[in-house]
C-alpha positions as CSV (number, residue, x, y, z in Angstrom):
1,M,80.7,94.3,92.7
2,S,81.7,96.7,95.4
3,N,85.0,98.5,95.4
4,E,86.2,96.5,98.4
5,E,85.3,93.2,96.6
6,F,87.0,94.3,93.5
7,D,90.2,95.3,95.3
8,T,90.2,92.0,97.1
9,H,89.5,89.6,94.2
10,A,90.8,91.4,91.0
11,V,94.0,90.3,89.3
12,R,96.6,93.1,88.8
13,C,98.9,93.1,85.9
14,G,101.4,95.8,84.8
15,R,103.5,96.9,81.9
16,V,105.9,99.7,81.0
17,I,105.7,101.3,77.6
18,Q,109.0,103.0,76.7
19,T,108.0,104.8,73.5
20,P,104.8,106.1,71.8
21,D,104.7,103.2,69.3
22,Q,101.9,100.8,68.6
23,Y,101.6,97.9,71.1
24,C,99.5,94.8,71.5
25,W,100.0,92.4,74.4
26,R,98.5,89.9,76.7
27,W,99.6,88.8,80.1
28,T,100.5,85.1,79.9
29,G,98.9,82.8,82.4
30,Y,95.7,84.8,82.1
31,S,93.0,83.5,84.4
32,F,89.4,82.5,83.8
33,G,90.0,81.0,80.3
34,I,89.3,84.3,78.6
35,D,92.0,85.8,76.4
36,V,92.2,89.5,76.8
37,L,94.5,91.6,74.7
38,I,95.5,95.2,75.5
39,L,96.0,97.5,72.6
40,F,97.9,100.8,72.7
41,N,97.8,103.0,69.6
42,N,98.1,106.8,69.2
43,G,97.6,107.5,72.9
44,S,94.5,105.3,73.1
45,I,94.2,102.1,75.2
46,S,91.7,99.4,74.3
47,I,90.7,95.9,75.5
48,K,90.0,93.2,73.1
49,R,88.4,89.8,73.8
50,N,90.5,87.6,71.6
51,T,88.8,84.4,70.4
52,Q,89.5,83.8,66.7
53,S,91.7,86.6,65.2
54,Q,94.9,85.8,67.1
55,P,95.0,82.1,68.0
56,C,95.9,81.2,71.6
57,L,96.0,77.5,72.4
58,A,94.7,77.9,75.9
59,S,91.7,80.0,74.9
60,A,88.8,78.2,76.5
61,S,85.9,80.6,76.6
62,L,83.9,80.8,73.4
63,Q,80.7,81.9,75.0
64,N,78.9,84.6,73.0
65,I,79.2,87.3,75.7
66,R,81.7,87.6,78.6
67,S,81.8,90.4,81.1
68,I,84.8,91.7,82.9
69,T,85.2,94.4,85.5
70,Y,88.5,96.4,85.2
71,R,90.3,99.5,86.5
72,L,93.1,100.9,84.3
73,R,95.7,103.3,85.8
74,V,98.4,105.0,83.8
75,V,101.3,107.0,85.4
76,S,104.3,108.7,84.0
77,F,107.1,110.6,85.8
78,N,109.2,113.6,85.0
79,D,113.0,113.8,85.1
80,S,112.8,114.4,88.9
81,F,110.7,111.2,89.3
82,E,107.7,113.2,90.3
83,V,104.3,112.1,88.9
84,A,103.9,114.0,85.6
85,T,100.7,112.3,84.4
86,K,98.2,110.2,86.2
87,Q,94.9,108.8,84.7
88,D,92.5,106.3,86.3
89,S,89.5,104.8,84.6
90,G,87.8,104.0,87.9
91,I,86.1,100.6,88.2
92,V,84.2,99.8,84.9
93,Q,82.1,96.8,83.9
94,V,82.1,95.8,80.2
95,S,80.6,93.0,78.2
96,L,82.6,91.7,75.3
97,A,81.5,89.6,72.3
98,P,84.0,87.4,70.5
99,D,86.9,89.5,69.1
100,E,85.2,92.7,70.2
101,V,87.3,95.7,71.0
102,K,86.3,98.4,73.6
103,H,88.0,101.7,74.0
104,V,89.2,102.1,77.6
105,M,91.2,105.3,77.8
106,K,92.5,108.2,75.8
107,L,95.7,109.6,77.2
108,S,96.6,113.2,77.7
109,E,98.4,114.8,74.7
110,H,101.2,115.9,77.1
111,V,101.9,112.4,78.5
112,Q,105.6,111.6,79.0
113,F,107.2,108.3,78.4
114,P,107.9,105.7,79.7
115,L,104.3,105.0,80.8
116,Y,103.5,102.7,83.7
117,I,100.3,100.8,83.1
118,S,98.4,98.9,85.7
119,L,95.2,96.9,84.9
120,N,93.2,95.3,87.6
121,F,90.5,92.9,86.2
122,S,87.9,90.4,87.4
123,L,85.7,88.1,85.3
124,I,82.0,88.3,85.9
125,S,80.6,84.8,85.6
126,P,77.4,84.4,83.5
127,D,74.2,84.3,85.5
128,I,73.1,80.7,85.7
129,N,69.4,81.8,85.5
130,L,69.8,83.4,82.1
131,T,68.2,81.7,79.2
132,L,70.7,81.0,76.5
């Protein structure tokens, strides 16, 4: 997927994290029938493909492997509202098995809170020519 295609078709979701606690969330109304959780713990951000461990009634995709393309951006501001920290994963493609967790980003030790998190993601449909 080209950068232009990704920017045109990806879904963008955001969240503000006020304090350096442990967080786990999903954006309700997720698309594609795949339940993706975002985990924040000790300055690390991970993506989890949730299928069994945290029940979600609308979870429809129980295929063995699902692939998504994502870009994670994290920004924080100083007291003068100037950018203090900015990190960008770039566009990354990852395949996830059921309940698999993938590390996405380790934040700088000097990050300031609150953090503004933006995740763009797009589902990559399985190749219909694959033998399952």
